C-alpha positions as CSV (number, residue, x, y, z in Angstrom):
1,M,-6.3,-21.9,20.9
2,T,-8.9,-19.4,22.0
3,V,-7.8,-16.5,24.2
4,E,-10.3,-15.8,26.8
5,Q,-8.3,-14.0,29.4
6,T,-6.4,-10.8,29.4
7,H,-2.8,-11.5,28.4
8,T,0.4,-9.6,27.7
9,E,1.6,-9.3,24.2
10,K,5.3,-8.7,24.0
11,E,6.4,-7.2,20.7
12,T,10.0,-7.5,19.7
13,L,10.2,-5.2,16.8
14,S,13.3,-4.9,14.7
15,V,13.0,-2.7,11.6
16,E,15.8,-2.1,9.1
17,V,15.0,0.4,6.3
18,N,17.2,2.9,4.4
19,I,16.4,6.5,5.5
20,P,17.5,8.9,2.8
21,G,20.2,11.4,3.6
22,H,18.9,14.6,4.9
23,A,20.0,17.9,6.4
24,P,20.0,18.1,10.2
25,R,16.6,18.7,11.6
26,K,15.8,22.4,11.9
27,T,12.9,24.3,13.3
28,T,11.4,26.4,10.5
29,A,9.3,29.5,10.8
30,L,6.5,27.7,9.1
31,F,6.7,24.9,11.6
32,E,6.7,27.3,14.6
33,R,3.8,29.3,13.3
34,T,1.6,26.4,12.3
35,R,2.5,24.4,15.5
36,K,1.0,27.3,17.5
37,E,-2.1,27.2,15.2
38,L,-2.4,23.4,15.7
39,I,-2.2,23.8,19.5
40,E,-4.9,26.5,19.3
41,R,-7.1,24.5,16.9
42,E,-6.9,21.3,19.1
43,G,-7.4,23.2,22.3
44,G,-3.9,22.1,23.4
45,R,-5.2,18.6,23.9
46,C,-3.5,15.3,23.0
47,F,-5.1,13.4,20.1
48,V,-4.9,10.1,22.0
49,C,-5.8,10.9,25.7
50,N,-7.2,14.5,25.4
51,A,-4.8,15.7,28.1
52,T,-3.6,19.3,28.2
53,A,-0.1,20.4,29.2
54,G,-1.3,20.9,32.8
55,E,-2.9,17.4,32.9
56,S,0.1,15.6,31.3
57,G,2.9,17.6,33.0
58,H,4.5,18.5,29.6
59,P,3.9,20.9,26.8
60,P,2.0,19.4,23.9
61,E,4.2,18.2,21.0
62,A,3.5,18.4,17.3
63,H,4.1,15.1,15.6
64,H,4.6,15.1,11.8
65,H,1.7,13.0,10.4
66,P,1.3,11.4,8.0
67,I,4.7,12.4,6.5
68,E,7.7,12.3,8.9
69,R,10.2,15.1,8.1
70,S,13.1,12.7,8.0
71,L,11.3,10.7,5.2
72,A,10.2,13.6,3.1
73,E,12.9,13.2,0.5
74,L,12.0,9.7,-0.3
75,I,8.3,10.6,-1.0
76,D,7.0,10.6,-4.5
77,W,5.1,13.9,-4.1
78,D,3.1,13.5,-7.2
79,R,1.7,10.2,-5.9
80,F,1.0,11.7,-2.5
81,K,-0.6,14.8,-4.0
82,A,-2.9,12.5,-6.1
83,D,-4.1,10.7,-3.0
84,A,-4.4,13.9,-1.1
85,L,-6.6,15.5,-3.8
86,A,-8.7,12.3,-3.9
87,G,-9.4,12.7,-0.2
88,V,-7.4,9.7,1.0
89,W,-5.8,11.6,3.8
90,G,-8.8,13.7,4.9
91,E,-10.3,17.1,4.2
92,R,-7.5,19.2,5.7
93,I,-4.8,17.6,3.5
94,R,-7.1,17.7,0.5
95,A,-7.7,21.4,1.0
96,F,-4.0,22.2,1.3
97,D,-2.9,24.7,-1.4
98,W,-1.5,22.0,-3.8
99,A,-1.6,24.5,-6.7
100,T,1.3,26.5,-5.3
101,F,3.2,23.4,-3.9
102,T,6.8,23.5,-5.1
103,S,8.8,22.1,-2.1
104,W,8.1,19.4,0.4
105,E,8.8,21.7,3.3
106,Q,5.6,23.6,2.4
107,F,3.6,20.6,3.3
108,V,5.7,18.7,5.8
109,D,6.4,21.7,8.1
110,D,2.8,22.9,8.0
111,M,1.4,21.4,11.2
112,T,-2.1,22.5,10.3
113,V,-2.2,19.8,7.6
114,N,0.7,17.5,8.5
115,G,0.5,17.6,12.2
116,M,-1.0,15.7,15.1
117,L,-0.9,17.1,18.6
118,L,0.3,14.7,21.2
119,C,1.3,14.7,24.8
120,K,4.9,13.6,25.4
121,A,3.9,10.1,26.5
122,H,1.8,9.4,23.4
123,H,4.5,10.9,21.2
124,I,7.8,9.3,22.4
125,G,6.9,7.4,25.6
126,K,8.0,3.7,26.0
127,D,5.1,1.3,25.5
128,E,2.7,4.2,24.6
129,G,4.3,6.6,22.1
130,I,3.8,6.6,18.3
131,H,7.5,6.5,17.8
132,A,7.9,3.5,20.0
133,M,5.2,1.0,19.0
134,P,3.2,-0.5,16.1
135,F,0.4,1.8,14.9
136,P,-2.5,-0.7,15.6
137,L,-1.4,-0.9,19.3
138,W,-0.8,2.9,19.5
139,I,-4.2,3.9,18.1
140,A,-6.0,1.5,20.3
141,Q,-5.1,3.7,23.3
142,K,-7.3,6.4,21.9
143,Y,-10.4,4.2,21.9
144,A,-9.6,1.9,24.8
145,K,-12.0,1.7,27.8
146,E,-11.4,4.1,30.6
147,G,-9.3,2.5,33.4
148,Y,-7.9,-0.3,31.2
149,Q,-4.4,-1.4,32.3
150,F,-2.9,-1.0,28.8
151,S,0.8,-1.6,29.8
152,E,3.1,-1.5,32.8
153,V,3.3,2.3,32.3
154,E,-0.2,3.2,31.3
155,V,-3.7,2.9,32.6
156,I,-6.1,4.3,30.0
157,H,-7.4,7.7,31.1
158,H,-9.2,10.0,28.7
159,A,-9.1,13.6,30.0
160,T,-12.3,15.5,29.8
């Protein structure tokens, strides 16, 4: 069958994985300092839609990317470091001070290397947030045509 018309794709996603035990989430001084640096560097704009706090109606949110804080203790950091130094994760992560790396918090809570600035909708929003949908659908929002009716809750709009 060839699909020629716009159609709705309904994803019913059920994921069952074992998240390692971890301490309750805490906001560290490193996270707070580098979150502010991330906001400044990115001009306070969402990675997906380019909206500022004023345009989205919410303060920007720092998303841990590519390593989620709750998953940090399952990561083989030697493997990750090898890929990082090879440039797999981009220049900022390659340039991180891996020579003095002794604890995962140094990397994970440094939002200048492990952070992505998002508006609330593209962070945790239903049918549009990175925590709520498969990555291929989520990233398509960044590059979708202006005005496209992406879902019931979102018409694509790229702030300027």
